[in-house]
Residue, then its C-alpha position, 0 to 999 in steps of 0.5 A: m913342076e906343077a906349073a909346067c904341068a898347068r902350062a901343058a894342060d892349058i895349051g892342050v899338050p897330052s904328055v910331058a916327060f920331066t927329064e931331070h938333069a943328073d950331071h956329075t962333071a964339075w966345071h972350072v969356073g975361076t971365081g965364078e964372077g959373071l956367071p948366072d945366078d942359077w948356075t952358082r947358087h950351090g956355090v963355087v968350090n976351089g974354082s969349080l962349079v959342082p952339080p948338086p947331087f941328084n935327089a931322086e926320092g924328092y923327084l919321084e915324090s914331085i912326079e907323083r904329086c903332079r900325076a895326082q893333081f893333073p890325072g888327065l895329063r900323061i906324065l913320064t919319069g925321065v933323066e938326062l945323063g950328062e957325059p954318062h961315059w965318064h961317070r959310069a958307077v954313079v950312073d949305073d947306081l941311078l939307073a939300077t932303081g928302074a925309076f925312069t921311063r925316058v933316058l937321055a944321054s948328052v955332052h955338055s962339057a969339054a975337057v981343057d988343061t984346068g979340068f972341064v968347062d962348058v963347051g960354050v966357053r971353048f969359043d974364046r979359044l977355038s973357031p966355031h967349026e973347031v968347037y963343034a968338031e970337038y964336041l962331035t968327037e966327044v959325042e962319038h965317044l959317049v955313043t961307042t962306049y956307053d949304051d944304057f940311053e935311049v935318046l941322044a940329047h941336043i946334038d946341036y948344043p954348040l949352036r946355043t952359043w954360036p958366035v953370031s959374027t960367024p954364019l952357020d955352015l955345016g958343010p965342013l962338018e958334014d962327014q963328021l956328023r953323018h958318022v955320028l949319026g950312023l953310029l946312033r942309027d947302028g945303036g938303035k937310038v932316038l935323035e932329039i929335036n930340041t927346040r931350045v934353038p931351031l935344029p938345022p934342017t940339014i942335020l935332020r935330013w942327014w939322020h933320015d938319009t943315014g937311016g935313023q929310025a925315030v925323033s923325039f921333041a924337047s922344049d928343054a922347058h927349064r921354065p913353065e912358060l917354055v913348055a912346048r916352045g917351037f913344037a909347031a915348027a919342030v913337028a912341021l920339020a919332022g914331018a917334012t923330012g920323013f917322020r910321022p907320029a907312031a901308033d901310039p900318038l904319045d910315043f917317038w915319031v918314026r920314019a914314014 
């Protein structure tokens, strides 16, 4: 975290929010063979990859240490709740601490016969558009059954593993995407522009057309050198689509 703050200070980013993952969905991975080391360092138990417990105390201590070292950088607390509508009790306990300024909600998982898997695994069994449609259905369940979040993270999550052999055409998904975006609008939520992969301009345009009020920017920087990656392009896209900085330059961008 200190290295991420140093990177932000070096490139002139005035504020960062460490939206630490709070995941509780175990993924069925079989033996775990072939998975990245950072996924399996906590061990595979009975064929499942179980997320480690969220260390809120250690996280908050790290935030305060960073604030002391970088007094010129605005450092916000935050949490990204993975499938919070599936884990309401433990998530409610976490949020009851009142420790988090930014609360994100996200979907990373898909249900299969053996339990749950990362959405990307579904490309082995379904067509790309079927995978995205299935994902959006679960996002709809999240948005309609869980309200204790401010920002929806990476609505384009399936695009991270979209097969390169299949051209990206969002036309078949337009109605479903617009429906989910409308639900977000009705809930007063913020749409995240996540630069892990470039957000298709079409999705942002539909968000604006639907009446979405605000966007946030996230580089999904799991490594310090990735802080603010792609932000120049993301900011340009948001401005061209009809969003502008809020009165507080460190807040979300809002409809122009």
